[in-house]
C-alpha positions in Angstrom: 48.1 -3.2 3.3 47.9 -5.6 0.3 44.6 -4.1 -0.7 46.1 -0.6 -0.5 49.0 -1.6 -2.7 46.7 -3.2 -5.2 44.5 -0.1 -5.4 47.5 2.1 -6.1 48.6 -0.2 -8.9 45.2 0.0 -10.5 45.1 3.8 -10.2 48.5 4.1 -11.8 47.6 1.8 -14.7 44.4 3.7 -15.3 46.2 7.0 -15.4 48.8 5.6 -17.9 46.1 4.3 -20.2 43.8 7.3 -20.0 43.3 8.8 -23.5 44.9 12.3 -24.1 43.0 15.1 -25.7 44.8 14.7 -29.0 45.5 11.4 -30.9 47.9 13.2 -33.3 51.5 12.1 -33.0 54.2 14.7 -32.3 55.6 16.3 -35.4 59.1 15.1 -36.4 61.3 16.0 -39.3 61.8 13.3 -41.9 64.9 11.2 -41.4 67.8 12.3 -43.6 68.3 9.9 -46.4 71.9 8.6 -46.9 72.4 8.2 -50.6 75.5 6.3 -51.4 78.4 8.1 -53.0 78.3 5.9 -56.1 74.6 6.6 -56.6 75.2 10.4 -56.2 77.9 10.3 -58.8 75.8 8.3 -61.2 72.8 10.5 -60.8 74.8 13.6 -61.5 76.5 12.1 -64.5 73.3 10.9 -66.1 71.7 14.2 -65.3 74.5 16.1 -66.9 74.3 13.9 -70.0 70.6 14.7 -70.2 71.1 18.4 -69.9 73.8 18.3 -72.5 71.4 16.8 -74.9 68.8 19.4 -74.1 71.4 22.2 -74.6 72.4 20.8 -78.0 68.8 20.8 -79.1 68.4 24.4 -77.9 71.6 25.5 -79.6 70.6 23.8 -82.9 67.3 25.8 -82.8 69.3 29.0 -82.7 70.4 30.1 -86.1 71.8 33.4 -87.6 73.3 36.4 -85.9 70.2 37.2 -83.9 70.2 33.7 -82.3 73.8 33.9 -81.4 73.4 37.4 -79.9 70.4 36.2 -77.9 72.4 33.2 -76.5 75.4 35.3 -75.6 73.3 37.8 -73.8 71.6 35.1 -71.7 74.9 33.4 -70.8 76.2 36.5 -69.2 79.4 36.2 -67.1 77.7 38.2 -64.3 75.3 35.3 -63.6 76.3 32.0 -62.0 74.1 28.9 -62.4 73.6 26.2 -59.9 72.0 22.8 -59.5 70.6 21.4 -56.2 70.0 17.7 -55.7 69.5 14.9 -56.0 66.5 14.5 -53.7 65.0 11.0 -53.2 62.1 12.2 -51.2 59.5 14.4 -52.9 58.7 16.2 -49.7 62.3 17.3 -49.2 62.4 18.4 -52.9 59.2 20.5 -52.4 60.5 22.2 -49.3 63.8 23.0 -51.1 61.9 24.4 -54.0 59.8 26.6 -51.7 63.0 27.8 -50.0 64.5 28.9 -53.3 61.3 30.6 -54.4 61.1 32.5 -51.1 64.6 33.7 -51.7 63.3 35.4 -54.8 64.9 33.0 -57.3 63.5 31.7 -60.5 63.6 27.9 -60.2 63.4 25.1 -62.8 63.2 21.5 -62.0 63.6 18.0 -63.5 62.5 14.6 -62.3 64.2 11.4 -63.4 61.9 8.4 -63.3 62.8 5.0 -62.0 64.8 3.1 -64.6 67.1 0.2 -65.2 70.4 1.1 -66.9 73.8 -0.3 -67.7 76.7 1.3 -65.8 80.4 0.8 -65.2 81.8 0.4 -61.7 85.4 1.2 -60.9 86.6 -0.7 -57.8 89.4 -2.5 -56.0 89.3 -6.0 -54.6 88.0 -8.5 -53.9 89.2 -8.7 -50.3 89.0 -11.8 -48.0 87.1 -10.0 -45.3 85.7 -6.6 -44.3 88.8 -5.8 -42.1 91.0 -5.8 -45.3 88.5 -3.6 -47.1 88.6 -1.1 -44.2 92.4 -1.0 -44.4 92.1 -0.4 -48.1 89.8 2.5 -47.6 92.2 4.0 -45.0 95.0 3.7 -47.6 92.8 5.4 -50.2 92.1 8.3 -47.9 95.8 8.7 -47.2 96.4 9.0 -50.9 93.8 11.7 -51.3 91.1 9.4 -52.8 88.0 10.3 -50.8 85.0 9.0 -52.9 84.7 5.3 -52.0 82.6 2.8 -50.0 82.6 -0.9 -49.1 80.4 -3.3 -51.1 79.4 -6.9 -50.1 79.3 -8.9 -53.3 76.9 -11.8 -54.0 79.7 -14.4 -53.8 80.4 -13.3 -50.2 83.6 -11.3 -51.0 84.1 -7.6 -50.3 85.1 -4.9 -52.6 85.7 -1.1 -52.3 83.8 0.9 -54.9 85.4 4.0 -56.3 82.4 5.2 -58.3 80.0 4.2 -61.1 79.8 5.8 -64.5 77.2 5.9 -67.3 79.6 5.2 -70.2 82.6 3.0 -70.7 84.7 6.0 -71.8 84.0 7.9 -68.6 84.8 4.8 -66.6 88.1 4.3 -68.4 89.0 7.9 -67.7 88.2 7.5 -64.0 90.2 4.2 -64.0 93.2 5.9 -65.6 93.1 8.8 -63.2 93.0 6.5 -60.2 95.5 4.0 -61.4 98.2 6.7 -61.1 97.7 6.6 -57.3 96.1 3.3 -56.5 97.2 -0.2 -57.4 94.8 -2.9 -58.7 92.0 -0.6 -59.9 89.4 -2.5 -62.1 86.1 -1.8 -63.8 83.1 -3.9 -64.8 79.7 -3.6 -66.3 76.6 -3.8 -64.2 72.9 -3.3 -64.5 71.3 -1.1 -61.7 67.9 0.2 -60.9 67.9 4.0 -60.5 65.3 5.3 -58.1 63.2 8.4 -58.9 65.2 11.6 -58.1 64.4 15.3 -58.1 66.7 18.2 -59.2 66.4 22.0 -58.9 68.1 24.6 -61.1 68.6 28.3 -60.4 70.8 31.3 -61.3 72.3 34.0 -59.1 73.8 37.4 -59.7 77.3 37.5 -58.3 78.1 39.2 -55.0 74.5 39.2 -53.7 75.2 37.2 -50.5 72.3 34.8 -51.3 74.7 31.9 -52.2 76.3 32.2 -48.8 72.9 32.1 -47.1 71.9 28.9 -49.1 75.1 27.2 -48.0 73.8 27.3 -44.4 70.5 25.6 -45.3 69.9 21.9 -44.2 68.2 20.4 -47.3 67.1 17.3 -45.4 69.1 14.7 -47.3 72.8 13.8 -47.1 73.2 13.7 -50.9 71.4 16.9 -51.7 74.0 19.6 -52.4 74.4 22.8 -54.3 76.9 22.6 -57.1 78.0 25.0 -59.9 76.4 24.2 -63.2 77.1 25.5 -66.7 74.6 28.2 -67.6 72.5 27.2 -70.6 70.2 29.2 -72.9 67.3 27.1 -71.6 68.1 27.8 -68.0 66.8 31.4 -68.1 
């Protein structure tokens, strides 16, 4: 009997270890990347600042009546421009680009390289422990302030970040707007490392139904969203 049991064990182990016909792993979709709310805000603000600079250069190159007429014809009110991003994974960015191209859209892109930059963080705290920070977030949500997250500081304290901004002026504007609803709002200067990110730009004619279809697409990353964007002469 013992010999029979031993033989069955050996057979089962051999079957379990027997190589399959294919050594390729099963295909899985990339895990969604959860980009923090603060990083999304900073990415978008710096990107907008860059695009503003590019627009100013383009408009400076337009001179005379012909240039003005050309710009006005491009920025037609019948066309709505959009921006999609940010993507932190190049693979997700490439899939999104292919999706837009397959929809018959003309797509432009930009890549922001890794960089260190000075930013301004708007926040409340510090709090003695995480429980107090959670209560503070609940209070913020009740007051209609939805863009916030908990940060663990180097000194062991806890704060609630309400966003990071690329300029002191924009941080002050954010602070003033929040102070009307939230007590104890502060801001400070920080140096952060911004990861490489990818953006896509496209324009749509109104009432085509394409925009509604794109809203149903899963872009693979939590932070990647479609947002309205000011149409520029260099976007067409």
